[in-house]
C-alpha positions as CSV (number, residue, x, y, z in Angstrom):
1,M,-9.8,-5.9,-43.8
2,D,-6.9,-5.9,-41.2
3,R,-8.0,-2.5,-40.0
4,I,-11.6,-3.7,-39.6
5,L,-10.4,-6.7,-37.6
6,T,-8.2,-4.6,-35.4
7,A,-11.0,-2.1,-34.8
8,N,-13.4,-5.0,-33.9
9,K,-10.8,-6.4,-31.4
10,K,-10.5,-3.1,-29.7
11,I,-14.2,-2.7,-29.4
12,K,-14.5,-6.3,-27.9
13,K,-11.7,-5.6,-25.5
14,T,-13.3,-2.2,-24.5
15,N,-16.7,-3.9,-23.9
16,R,-15.2,-6.7,-21.9
17,S,-13.2,-4.2,-19.8
18,Q,-16.3,-2.1,-19.2
19,I,-18.4,-5.1,-18.0
20,F,-15.6,-6.4,-15.8
21,N,-14.9,-3.0,-14.2
22,L,-18.6,-2.4,-13.6
23,L,-18.9,-5.7,-11.7
24,Y,-15.7,-4.8,-9.9
25,K,-17.2,-1.7,-8.5
26,K,-20.8,-2.9,-8.0
27,D,-22.1,-6.1,-6.6
28,S,-24.9,-8.4,-7.8
29,L,-25.9,-7.1,-11.2
30,S,-28.1,-8.8,-13.7
31,K,-27.5,-8.9,-17.5
32,R,-30.2,-6.3,-17.8
33,D,-28.5,-4.0,-15.2
34,I,-25.3,-4.2,-17.1
35,Q,-26.9,-3.6,-20.4
36,L,-28.8,-0.5,-19.2
37,Q,-25.8,0.9,-17.4
38,L,-23.3,0.4,-20.2
39,G,-25.6,0.8,-23.2
40,L,-24.5,-2.5,-24.8
41,S,-26.6,-5.1,-26.6
42,L,-27.8,-8.1,-24.6
43,P,-25.9,-10.6,-26.8
44,T,-22.7,-8.7,-26.2
45,V,-23.2,-8.7,-22.5
46,T,-24.1,-12.4,-22.5
47,Q,-21.0,-13.3,-24.5
48,H,-18.6,-11.4,-22.3
49,L,-20.2,-12.7,-19.1
50,T,-19.8,-16.2,-20.4
51,D,-16.1,-15.6,-21.1
52,L,-15.5,-14.0,-17.7
53,L,-17.3,-16.9,-16.0
54,N,-15.2,-19.5,-17.8
55,E,-12.1,-17.6,-16.8
56,G,-13.2,-17.7,-13.1
57,L,-13.1,-13.9,-12.8
58,I,-16.8,-13.6,-11.9
59,F,-19.5,-15.9,-10.5
60,Q,-23.3,-16.2,-10.4
61,N,-24.2,-15.2,-6.9
62,G,-28.0,-15.6,-6.9
63,Y,-31.2,-14.3,-8.4
64,M,-32.9,-11.0,-8.6
65,R,-36.5,-11.2,-7.5
66,N,-39.0,-10.2,-10.1
67,T,-42.7,-9.5,-9.9
68,G,-43.4,-11.8,-12.9
69,G,-41.6,-14.3,-15.0
70,R,-38.3,-15.9,-14.3
71,N,-35.9,-14.4,-11.7
72,A,-32.8,-12.9,-13.3
73,I,-29.4,-14.3,-12.5
74,T,-27.1,-11.9,-10.8
75,Y,-23.3,-11.8,-11.2
76,S,-20.5,-10.6,-9.0
77,F,-16.8,-10.0,-9.3
78,K,-14.6,-12.8,-7.8
79,D,-12.1,-10.9,-5.7
80,D,-9.9,-14.0,-5.0
81,A,-9.7,-15.1,-8.6
82,K,-6.1,-13.8,-8.6
83,L,-3.8,-13.0,-5.7
84,A,-0.6,-11.1,-5.1
85,I,2.1,-11.5,-2.5
86,G,3.9,-8.6,-0.8
87,L,7.0,-8.5,1.4
88,D,8.1,-5.8,3.8
89,I,11.8,-6.1,4.6
90,T,13.3,-4.3,7.6
91,R,16.5,-4.7,9.5
92,H,15.1,-7.4,11.9
93,H,11.8,-8.6,10.4
94,I,10.3,-10.1,7.2
95,T,6.6,-9.6,6.8
96,A,4.6,-11.3,4.0
97,V,1.0,-10.8,3.0
98,V,-1.4,-12.1,0.4
99,I,-3.8,-9.6,-1.0
100,N,-6.9,-10.2,-3.3
101,L,-7.9,-8.1,-6.3
102,Q,-9.6,-5.6,-4.0
103,G,-6.3,-4.9,-2.2
104,A,-7.5,-6.6,1.1
105,V,-5.0,-8.7,3.1
106,I,-6.3,-12.2,3.3
107,A,-3.2,-13.8,4.9
108,Q,-0.1,-12.5,6.7
109,L,3.1,-13.8,8.2
110,R,5.7,-12.0,10.2
111,I,9.0,-13.5,11.3
112,R,12.0,-12.1,13.1
113,Y,15.0,-12.5,10.9
114,T,18.0,-10.1,10.6
115,F,18.7,-8.7,7.2
116,E,22.0,-9.6,5.5
117,R,22.9,-9.0,1.9
118,T,23.7,-12.7,1.5
119,D,22.5,-15.6,-0.5
120,T,21.3,-17.2,2.8
121,Y,18.9,-14.3,3.4
122,L,17.6,-14.4,-0.2
123,R,16.9,-18.1,0.2
124,R,15.0,-17.3,3.4
125,L,12.8,-14.8,1.5
126,G,11.9,-17.6,-0.9
127,E,11.1,-19.9,2.0
128,V,8.8,-17.2,3.5
129,V,6.9,-16.9,0.2
130,N,6.5,-20.6,0.0
131,Q,5.4,-20.8,3.6
132,I,2.6,-18.3,3.3
133,I,1.4,-20.1,0.2
134,S,1.5,-23.5,1.8
135,E,-0.1,-22.4,5.1
136,N,-3.0,-20.9,3.3
137,A,-3.4,-23.6,0.7
138,I,-3.0,-21.1,-2.2
139,D,-3.1,-22.4,-5.7
140,I,0.1,-21.0,-7.2
141,S,-1.6,-20.5,-10.6
142,R,-3.6,-17.7,-8.9
143,V,-0.4,-15.8,-7.8
144,L,0.3,-12.9,-10.0
145,G,3.7,-11.9,-8.6
146,V,5.6,-10.8,-5.5
147,G,6.2,-7.2,-4.6
148,V,9.0,-6.3,-2.2
149,G,8.8,-3.1,-0.1
150,L,12.3,-1.8,0.9
151,P,13.7,1.2,2.7
152,G,15.3,2.6,-0.4
153,L,14.7,4.5,-3.6
154,T,14.1,2.6,-6.8
155,N,14.5,3.4,-10.5
156,A,11.5,4.0,-12.8
157,S,11.4,0.3,-13.8
158,Y,11.1,-0.9,-10.2
159,D,14.0,-3.4,-10.7
160,R,17.0,-1.7,-9.0
161,I,17.6,0.2,-5.8
162,V,19.4,3.4,-6.5
163,Y,19.7,4.6,-2.9
164,G,19.6,2.3,0.1
165,K,21.8,3.3,3.0
166,I,19.5,1.9,5.8
167,L,20.2,-1.7,4.8
168,D,23.2,-1.1,2.5
169,I,21.2,-2.4,-0.5
170,E,22.2,0.1,-3.1
171,D,22.4,-1.4,-6.6
172,S,20.5,-4.6,-5.5
173,T,18.1,-5.7,-8.2
174,T,15.0,-7.8,-8.8
175,E,17.3,-10.6,-10.0
176,D,18.7,-10.7,-6.4
177,Y,15.3,-10.8,-4.7
178,S,13.8,-13.3,-7.2
179,R,16.6,-15.8,-6.9
180,Y,14.5,-18.2,-4.8
181,I,11.1,-16.8,-5.6
182,H,9.4,-18.5,-8.6
183,F,7.1,-15.6,-9.5
184,P,7.6,-12.2,-11.2
185,V,9.2,-9.8,-8.7
186,R,9.3,-6.0,-8.5
187,I,10.9,-3.8,-5.8
188,F,9.4,-0.6,-4.4
189,N,10.1,2.2,-2.0
190,D,8.3,1.5,1.2
191,A,6.6,4.8,1.6
192,N,5.3,5.0,-2.0
193,A,4.0,1.4,-1.6
194,A,2.2,2.3,1.6
195,C,0.6,5.4,0.1
196,D,-0.4,3.5,-3.0
197,I,-2.5,0.9,-1.1
198,E,-4.0,3.7,1.1
199,L,-5.3,5.5,-2.0
200,Y,-6.4,2.3,-3.8
201,S,-8.4,0.7,-1.0
202,T,-10.0,3.6,0.8
203,T,-12.5,6.3,-0.2
204,N,-10.2,9.3,-0.4
205,T,-12.2,12.5,-0.7
206,K,-9.2,14.6,-1.4
207,P,-7.3,14.0,-4.7
208,N,-4.1,15.7,-3.5
209,G,-2.2,15.2,-0.3
210,F,0.9,14.1,1.5
211,Y,1.3,10.6,3.1
212,I,3.7,10.3,6.0
213,M,5.0,6.8,6.7
214,L,6.1,6.4,10.3
215,S,7.7,2.9,10.2
216,N,11.2,1.7,11.2
217,N,12.3,4.6,9.0
218,V,10.4,7.8,8.1
219,G,9.2,8.2,4.5
220,G,6.7,10.2,2.6
221,A,4.8,10.2,-0.6
222,I,3.1,13.1,-2.5
223,F,-0.1,12.2,-4.3
224,I,-1.6,14.4,-7.0
225,N,-4.9,13.4,-8.6
226,D,-4.9,10.2,-6.6
227,S,-1.6,9.1,-8.0
228,V,1.8,9.0,-6.3
229,Y,4.1,11.7,-7.7
230,T,7.6,10.2,-7.7
231,G,9.6,13.2,-8.9
232,D,12.2,13.3,-11.7
233,D,14.5,10.9,-10.0
234,F,12.1,9.0,-7.7
235,R,13.2,11.0,-4.7
236,S,10.1,13.1,-3.9
237,G,8.4,13.1,-0.6
238,E,11.5,12.2,1.5
239,I,10.2,13.9,4.7
240,G,12.5,11.7,6.7
241,H,15.4,13.9,5.7
242,L,13.7,17.2,6.3
243,N,15.8,19.0,8.9
244,I,13.9,20.0,12.0
245,H,16.8,20.3,14.5
246,P,20.0,21.6,12.9
247,G,23.0,20.0,14.5
248,G,20.7,17.5,16.3
249,L,20.7,13.7,16.3
250,R,22.7,12.0,13.5
251,C,20.6,10.4,10.7
252,Y,21.6,7.3,8.7
253,C,22.0,9.7,5.7
254,G,25.0,11.3,7.4
255,Q,23.3,14.6,8.3
256,R,22.2,15.8,11.7
257,G,18.7,16.9,12.8
258,C,16.6,15.0,10.2
259,V,13.1,13.9,11.0
260,D,14.0,10.2,10.8
261,P,16.0,9.8,14.1
262,Y,13.2,11.6,15.9
263,C,10.1,10.1,14.4
264,S,10.9,6.5,13.3
265,A,9.0,3.8,15.1
266,T,12.2,2.5,16.5
267,V,12.3,5.6,18.8
268,L,9.3,4.2,20.5
269,T,10.2,0.5,20.4
270,A,13.6,1.1,22.0
271,I,11.9,0.5,25.4
272,S,9.7,-2.5,24.3
273,D,12.2,-4.9,22.6
274,G,11.1,-3.8,19.1
275,N,7.4,-4.4,19.8
276,L,5.3,-1.4,18.9
277,N,2.1,-2.8,20.3
278,Q,3.8,-3.3,23.6
279,F,4.9,0.3,23.6
280,F,1.4,1.5,23.2
281,E,0.2,-0.9,25.9
282,L,2.8,0.7,28.2
283,L,1.5,4.2,27.2
284,E,-2.0,3.2,28.0
285,Q,-1.0,1.9,31.3
286,G,0.5,5.2,32.2
287,D,4.2,4.2,32.1
288,Q,6.1,7.4,32.7
289,T,9.0,6.5,30.4
290,A,6.6,5.7,27.6
291,Q,4.7,8.9,28.2
292,S,7.8,11.0,28.2
293,I,9.0,9.4,24.9
294,W,5.6,9.8,23.3
295,S,5.3,13.5,24.3
296,A,8.7,14.3,22.7
297,Y,7.8,12.2,19.7
298,L,4.6,14.2,19.0
299,Q,6.5,17.5,19.3
300,H,9.0,16.4,16.7
301,L,6.3,15.0,14.4
302,A,4.2,18.2,14.7
303,L,7.3,20.2,13.5
304,A,7.6,18.0,10.5
305,I,3.9,18.1,9.7
306,R,3.9,21.9,10.0
307,N,6.7,22.3,7.5
308,V,4.9,20.0,5.0
309,R,1.7,21.9,5.4
310,V,3.4,25.2,4.8
311,L,5.0,23.9,1.6
312,F,2.1,22.0,0.1
313,D,-1.1,23.3,1.6
314,C,-2.8,19.9,1.4
315,P,-4.3,17.2,3.6
316,I,-1.7,15.1,5.4
317,I,-2.2,11.4,6.2
318,I,-0.3,9.8,9.0
319,G,0.5,6.2,8.1
320,G,3.0,3.4,8.5
321,Y,3.4,1.3,11.7
322,V,2.8,4.2,14.0
323,G,-0.1,5.4,11.8
324,A,-2.0,2.2,12.7
325,Y,-2.2,3.5,16.3
326,I,-2.4,7.3,15.8
327,D,-6.3,7.6,15.8
328,K,-6.4,7.7,19.6
329,Y,-3.8,10.4,19.8
330,L,-4.8,12.5,16.9
331,D,-6.4,15.2,19.1
332,E,-3.2,15.5,21.2
333,L,-1.2,15.9,18.0
334,K,-3.6,18.5,16.6
335,Q,-3.4,20.5,19.8
336,I,0.4,20.8,19.4
337,L,0.0,21.6,15.7
338,D,-2.4,24.4,16.5
339,T,0.4,26.3,18.2
340,Y,2.6,26.0,15.1
341,N,0.0,26.9,12.4
342,S,0.9,29.9,10.4
343,F,-2.3,30.2,8.3
344,D,-4.7,27.5,9.5
345,K,-7.2,28.1,12.3
346,N,-7.1,24.4,13.2
347,S,-5.3,21.3,12.3
348,D,-8.1,19.3,10.8
349,Y,-6.0,18.8,7.7
350,V,-4.3,15.9,9.5
351,V,-6.0,12.5,9.4
352,A,-5.0,9.0,10.3
353,C,-4.5,6.4,7.6
354,K,-7.4,4.1,7.0
355,Y,-5.4,1.2,5.7
356,K,-3.7,-0.2,8.8
357,T,-2.8,-3.8,8.0
358,E,0.8,-4.2,6.8
359,S,0.5,-1.3,4.3
360,I,4.1,-1.6,3.0
361,A,3.8,-5.2,2.0
362,A,0.3,-4.8,0.7
363,G,1.3,-1.8,-1.3
364,A,4.2,-3.6,-2.9
365,A,1.9,-6.5,-3.9
366,L,-0.6,-4.0,-5.3
367,Y,1.5,-3.4,-8.4
368,F,0.7,-6.9,-9.8
369,V,-3.1,-6.5,-9.0
370,K,-3.2,-3.2,-10.9
371,K,-1.3,-4.6,-13.8
372,F,-3.6,-7.5,-14.0
373,L,-6.8,-5.4,-13.8
374,S,-5.6,-2.9,-16.4
375,A,-5.0,-5.8,-18.9
376,I,-8.6,-7.1,-18.8
């Protein structure tokens, strides 16, 4: 009897999950549509739709016109039934976003605040979370959790930083970051988070590739079969520490000639008071200093991309803060790359990221969205 009950529960959960996921992917379906596409009985579909409606996860969004008889009610997935909050922590800024169950940013907040490994700073993080909730009148019962994107490497449980020289955050834990945040908290490597939201929210035609994050530090993420490959010790994809100029500029890791001191966004914003948008405005206006910096930046970036391409022979996505602006300059970058190509006839393997709105913070929040959806 117990086995029968267990089997029935599994079947019910599977049916419920199939119905929910179908509505998640397709909009405005009737009971009949769902029944035909999933091969379930009408009573089964009706029961699960009723349950999902009562839980606020779907809604009736209209009627399907019919040639005769009553018009069938159509149902849709409610993308704001649950929300998640993400934080992107850098040396001088805190960025907070709220994402819905589709991974779209529905609210964002950015403040200038210098990082310190102190209780005062952690209290400020809690205030930022409360602020974005209050300013957007968010019901806290809908908040699944808070993901924190950091310039550091985490353990497999996403609850401890095992390497974090940029902000000196090694051995910091979720207990630290959740001190004044009254929701579940997890911490994530910034590049992995940015790559994760890129893969989740956009139509990616290539299952394998390399994501380069050009933010206040340079990071990378390898993805295989549409999932981020973290490596045995969560250190994979660290393109920021690929050496492109032996004996060159000193990197925060202690070595010289790494990609990071040549291709981080701070290289560009050094002439615009930390404002990346202002740098690109100067570039568009023909400012000679900006043009000179950008020209050198692209040369260094092309070297790094060339080495990744030779190693992995896969598509390469340019993301991060700089990636949000790179579309306009992609042809210029490809022209430089064409001179470096060993095997390729052109550099069409390089593309700009599609997710451009605070990808690190959104990617950190995504953990809680995926966890919620997988449990339905």
